[in-house]
Every structure is written in structure tokens, then in C-alpha cells.
C-alpha angles and dihedrals in degrees: 000000000000125000089238092058098043095047097056111136114272126219117253134190102213123083095198109103116244089224126016119184117193122195091321119192129176124179134177130204114225122196116241096214128245097325103016129090126246113264131209114230114201106210099166121020125190097324118174130174143134122224113202121225110274094018129124117221114193115205116199138174144115122299109284095026092119102254096125091045088052089053093050093050091050089050091051093243090119125032116232119248088218138352128037145257123222121196113198089339095310122113108247091218090059094055123087122229096266094048091050090050091054091053106037135022136178136230109197133206104254112046093190097058093042093056123075104243091207096056128080117245094250090054092048092052091045094052098092091050093048090048090058087065097208104074115106116240094242091053090049091055093047094048092048092051091047093050094045088054092048092056094045102259126130129229088249091057088051088066093057131090123245093256089060093061132073123249093260092048091050090053088052087055090051090051092048091051091050093051102039091091088051096237120184096221129050125189109208111195107192091319096175105032094096093052136085116263094252091049091048090062091051093051092046091051090048091052089048092052094046092047091054095044097043100034092238128179113218134203101194117195117191144144089211106096093188090059093046092050090059101039105037130082089191132020131210117196114206128201123175093342098313132100101238095178133015121173142132109299097239093051094044095051092043097048116006113196107192117074090230092054089050090051092050092052091046090053094063109115118238127211091222109119120242098023095098125188112337120243106219096180098241096123127219099288115102120211116263115215089197091058108039112181121235122256115014104007091214095055098096089063101029114116092207100040120144127207092260090059088073093061110022123075112224125232127216114270116183091338099315131094108219131126091218089062092056092067129052097280136073125231 
């Protein structure tokens, strides 16, 4: 069964969003060295969205666009500078660590660095249950065995250490650890980028199966547009901390509206011989979150920018922030 088929949106009864982000902002202060001045780095800037229960929101963008920082704020690992996050209608800031863990869990990019190399697999998976402090030992053992089996790992593999498993098996361990508390929301931050292509497909199919069986809501962060196209019901495109386009996945991939989204899609390599590496017209200068330009922050790299783009801040029109969409024309 394909990932596209198994990850079709499911129907849900509740109208309360699984995750609601309101005007979220997260900044960092970076030292300027001995003679330099401290700089403010804007990682996430006025981001708002609502992810319905059972949905899959894919977040894409270049490295440094703020998507991983967004994930860490939603997980409660970083406090927001401004704005708020609600999880199933509850303010994240009002929940203690144990309550957050029961609602929302992460699966990170590198399964090797996220697993304690000195602990056996069964103990790693059991850690969230033990941290709750009120789960009987027998129930811990039973839940660990059940979750290892769900992700395709045997009891014998549960006795091993992370170094004794393959990369794909370690990511299965990370998924089992995330789901052992039976959370309703999972934040996947590049969960397949450290894996071989064939193993990526296995992990995506596993996530699809678990999502269907456990009624999970997924926030799926990835730089791989092909993966996002298959797993997401909705896609948010980030650039310099802002969501510049957010629409249903099928519509966005069929007819992207923002020039940056178009450039991202044009940058996907194709196996067709003779086409070479695509030139998407973005130039060689990478965006600097410590030096955000005025007006539309994409205008220094935009192939269709007009003079007003350097001074006017765009508003969202049909899910995309672009001044050229506010008039009669399309970019």
C-alpha cells in the first residue's frame, strides 16, 4: 500500500484543533564577539495556523527558515518570545511536563544521537512511562512489548543496544518511544532524512499505518518535497521565519502561488537524463535571519519582484503572502 493512499485524511468528530498556533514569535540573541554587537535572530515570526485532529501538516523550507524552531516551541522545548500554542484547546504554557508528554511527542531526525547508547532498547522505549511515575512496572513491560511489536521489532531486539541496530531499526525505536504513552499528536522533524531511500519508504509506511490505527495527528517537517507531497494533507512553506504559503497539499503542488514555493518545486531533481541541475533563479545568496530585509523578505531573491516589494509588507491572499497577488495579476 502506498504512503499516499494510507495517509489520506481521516474523518474526525471534534472541532477543536489538535494544535493551534497564534501569532508565534521566537527570537535568539547572538553575541557579536569581542568588538561586535549582539544581534537578534528572528527564527519564527508571527506564525499562526490550526491543525485539525487527524490531519497531517507538512512544513517545508530551506535550512534556517525556522521550521525546526517552530517544532521545538510547539513541543514546549523552547518558550515562545511572543504568541501562544494551544494543544487540544489547552494552553501549552499551562501544562506541566508530564501532561505535555501525554499529549504530544517528538520523533527527531537522527535516531542514533537521540537514543542513549548505554541503555537497552526496552529501557529506552520504557523511559516516558517511567518518567510519568505512576505506571506499574508490569504495565510498563507490557506496553513496551506491545509497542516494539507495533513498530516491527522483536523482544530479542529489545534486549540490544542502539549501536547493534541499523539506522531504520533505530528510527523504529524512536517511534516506539514517542508512541508508548499513546499521545494524540506527534511532531516529526525530518524523521527520514538520515536514512537510505529504501528505508525511508518503510518508515513512512509505518507512520502511515500507526497514524491510521492510533488516530494520530502529525506535524511533519521535511526538506524533501516528494515526501511531503505524499504524506501531508496540508502544506506550510516557511521563509525567514514566516509562513509564506499554506494550502491543501494537492492544490499547492498542482498550482503553487508564491514565487518561493514555485522555486522550491522547480529545484526538485529529476531522473530524466540530459536535464542537469535545475536553475531556479534564486541566486547564490542565502537568507540571513539576523538581517531580515524590509518589505517582502523574499524580494532580494525573487525573480518577479517589483520596486514596491522592497518597502511594502505583503498580506495573505488565498493562503499566500505576495504583493503581486494583492492586485489583479499573479506572480
